[in-house]
N, C-alpha and C positions, 0 to 999 in steps of 0.2 A: 463571428463564430460563436457557431452551438451547434458542434457537433460532440457525441455522447463519447464517456470516458468511462470505462472497464474500467475502474478499479477492484485487482487484487489483493486477498486479504491471506497468507494462511494461518491455518489457527489449530493451536496445541495449549491445552490446558493456562487459558492465562485470563478465567477469568475476572485477578487483581486487576486490570489492564485492557478487555477491552471492550469497556464502553467503551475508555475514552475516548480509545482507537476508532472505534465508527465516531462519535459525537462530532473526532475531530475532522472526518470529511465529509459528514450529510454538512456541516454547517459552511464548508466551503464558501466562496464567493461566484465562481462558478460551479453551478449545482446539475448540471443537465451532466447525469452521472451516475449511473449503476457499481452497486457495493458487492461482489461474489465473497464471499467467505467458503473457504475450504476448509471444513469442520476436518481433522483428521484423527478422529477417533479419541477426542480430548474423555478423559476421564473426570475434570472438574464440572465445575455447571455453566463453564462455556458456550456448549450450544443451546442450555438454557433461555441464560442471556443474550446471542442473537436473534435465538425466535422471536424473545419478546421484542426487540428491539424492531426484527423485519414485520414485527407484525402492526411497529406502530408508523412502519415507513414503507411502502413499498417497494421505490431504490435497493434495499438490503435483499440481499438471493446467498439465500445459503446451504450449501451443495456438504453433504455427511460422506465420508466417503467411509467402506466399511472394512474400513482395516488398516493398520495405520504405517507412509510406506514414505511418509516425512515430507518433507518442506519444499525442493523438487515438484513432485506430483499432486500436493498440493498446488502449486502454485500454474504448473500446468495444465490442471483440470480445471481449473478456474482458464484459461485460456483459453483453451478449451468452450467455456461456455460464455465468454466474453462476445458480446453484438456489438460494445460498443468500435470507434472507429482509430479511437486510442488506448493505449494499458497504461495502467499506472498502478508500480509496485506496495505497496504500504505492510509490513508487519507488524499482527496482533498486538506487540506493547509497544509500538512509540507512531509518534506525533502531526499535525501538517501545522504549519503555520494555516491561515484562512485564507492568507490570499495564495496560497502557497500551488495549484491548478493553473490556475486562473494566469499567476506571471508567466507558468511555465511554459502555456501551452501558448501566449504571445509569442513570449521568446521565436515560440518552435515555428513559428506562423511564418513570423517577419523573419529569418533567418530560416527561411526554408529548409529547417531539421525534422527526420522524423523522427531523432533518439536521443531526448536527452539524459543526465542526470540533473541534481545536486548537489551540493555539497551541505554537513546533520553537524547536529548538535547531539552532545548528549545529555542524558535527563535521566535521575532516578529515580527508582519505581513510584516511588510521588509525584512524578514529573518535576522537578526541583533541578535547573538549569546545575549542570557541572560544569560547567565553564572551556570548557571542552568542544570545540567547532573546527573541524576538522573541512578543509574544503578542497576541493578536487581542482583542476587541472582547468584548463582552459578552453585546448581541447586534448582530447585520444582519437589513435586512429585505434584500426580493429589490432592487429596485434600486438599493442601496448594494451587492450584491454584484456590477453589471450593468455599475457604472461600476469599479469598483477590486474588490483583489482586499485581504481582510481586512486582510494585513500587512505588505501594503505598497500605494504609487498604479502602478498603470501608464503 
């Protein structure tokens, strides 16, 4: 498999973490990807940090919104600009394990799934593991997704 993955990242005032997020995406073992970062009118140096990274790696694409509209609009804007067969989401203060995409894509292909999600582990602002693994259920149907987030009740 060598299909393009569009990784969508909404961004708003995360200058303290966006470099680490970008590194965790670009250092994936599966590297046929584009990273679409949609800046929701950050007021810190987030946008400049992304521009510096984009100048070094053409897989990074920055979209700058003209007014602050929230993460949902930023994600939808990313989807509208995606060119990959697959879409993956990562928030601007999250990290991925190096084999995350490869493992998930192999799982999807093997099981003929078009939609999957993974468990998550919480870290602090310095990236220190907080020993809080949130596991997702083995399966969930559409109605279940509408009623609650798979890792916690809304």
